[in-house]
C-alpha positions as CSV (number, residue, x, y, z in Angstrom):
1,X,0.0,0.0,0.0
2,X,1.2,3.5,-0.8
3,X,0.1,6.4,1.4
4,X,0.4,10.0,0.2
5,X,-1.1,12.5,2.6
6,X,-4.7,11.4,3.4
7,X,-4.9,9.1,0.3
8,X,-4.2,5.4,0.5
9,X,-3.6,3.2,-2.5
10,X,-3.8,-0.6,-1.7
11,X,-2.5,-2.8,-4.5
12,X,-2.2,-6.6,-4.4
13,X,0.6,-8.4,-6.1
14,X,-0.4,-11.9,-7.2
15,X,1.9,-14.6,-8.6
16,X,1.8,-18.3,-9.5
17,X,5.6,-18.6,-9.3
18,X,7.0,-20.6,-6.5
19,X,10.1,-18.4,-6.3
20,X,8.0,-15.2,-6.2
21,X,5.8,-16.7,-3.4
22,X,8.8,-17.0,-1.3
23,X,10.3,-13.6,-2.3
24,X,8.2,-11.6,-4.7
25,X,11.3,-9.8,-6.0
26,X,12.7,-13.0,-7.6
27,X,10.2,-13.2,-10.5
28,X,8.7,-9.9,-11.6
29,X,7.5,-11.4,-14.9
30,X,5.0,-13.6,-13.0
31,X,3.3,-10.7,-11.3
32,X,-0.3,-9.6,-11.7
33,X,-1.5,-6.4,-10.0
34,X,-4.9,-5.5,-8.7
35,X,-6.3,-2.5,-6.8
36,X,-8.0,-3.9,-3.7
37,X,-10.3,-2.7,-1.0
38,X,-8.9,-2.7,2.4
39,X,-10.8,-3.5,5.6
40,X,-11.9,-0.5,7.6
41,X,-9.8,-1.6,10.6
42,X,-6.7,-1.7,8.4
43,X,-7.4,1.8,7.0
44,X,-7.8,3.0,10.6
45,X,-4.6,1.3,11.7
46,X,-2.6,2.7,8.8
47,X,-3.9,6.3,9.5
48,X,-3.0,5.9,13.2
49,X,0.5,4.6,12.3
50,X,1.2,7.4,9.9
51,X,0.0,10.0,12.3
52,X,2.0,8.6,15.2
53,X,5.1,8.4,13.1
54,X,4.5,11.9,11.7
55,X,4.8,10.5,8.1
56,X,3.2,12.1,5.1
57,X,4.3,9.4,2.7
58,X,4.8,5.7,3.2
59,X,5.1,2.5,1.3
60,X,3.6,-0.2,3.5
61,X,4.1,-3.9,3.1
62,X,1.4,-6.4,4.0
63,X,0.5,-10.0,3.3
64,X,-3.1,-11.1,3.2
65,X,-3.7,-14.6,4.5
66,X,-6.0,-17.1,2.7
67,X,-8.7,-16.2,5.2
68,X,-8.4,-12.5,4.4
69,X,-6.4,-11.3,7.4
70,X,-4.0,-8.5,6.7
71,X,-0.6,-8.9,8.3
72,X,1.6,-5.8,8.5
73,X,5.4,-6.1,8.0
74,X,6.8,-2.6,7.7
75,X,6.5,1.0,6.5
76,X,9.1,2.4,4.2
77,X,9.1,6.2,4.7
78,X,11.1,6.6,1.4
79,X,9.8,3.6,-0.4
80,X,9.5,3.0,-4.1
81,X,6.1,3.8,-5.7
82,X,6.3,4.8,-9.3
83,X,6.4,1.2,-10.6
84,X,3.0,0.5,-8.9
85,X,1.5,3.5,-10.7
86,X,2.7,2.1,-14.0
87,X,1.9,-1.6,-13.4
88,X,-1.4,-1.2,-11.5
89,X,-2.6,2.0,-13.1
90,X,-3.2,3.8,-9.8
91,X,-2.9,7.6,-9.8
92,X,0.2,7.9,-7.6
93,X,1.9,10.4,-9.8
94,X,-1.1,12.7,-9.7
95,X,-1.5,12.2,-5.9
96,X,2.2,13.2,-5.4
97,X,1.9,16.2,-7.7
98,X,-1.3,17.3,-5.8
99,X,0.6,16.9,-2.5
100,X,3.5,18.9,-3.7
101,X,1.1,21.7,-4.7
102,X,-0.6,21.6,-1.3
103,X,-3.7,19.6,-2.2
104,X,-3.6,16.6,0.2
105,X,-7.2,15.5,0.2
């Protein structure tokens, strides 16, 4: 998930590759990307985390278990994001441009 200001962009990365299931970075060609809905409690927790850490931007890593439980790993306060805009078609570039111009809603 990428967070820019008040905006959150959750994107799932799916693969059928055994190598990528162990470490998603090992087989980029097998990836499929999908914008997903996040549970309200995850959204609330992410907002609280970002506020407590005083972060405006974050690239957050999660896994979603087969039963739909979101497991948080880390927040990268300077994480990569542009590749998700390209691969998943989410408006991260526009959100970042808006943020730089002072429009954070």
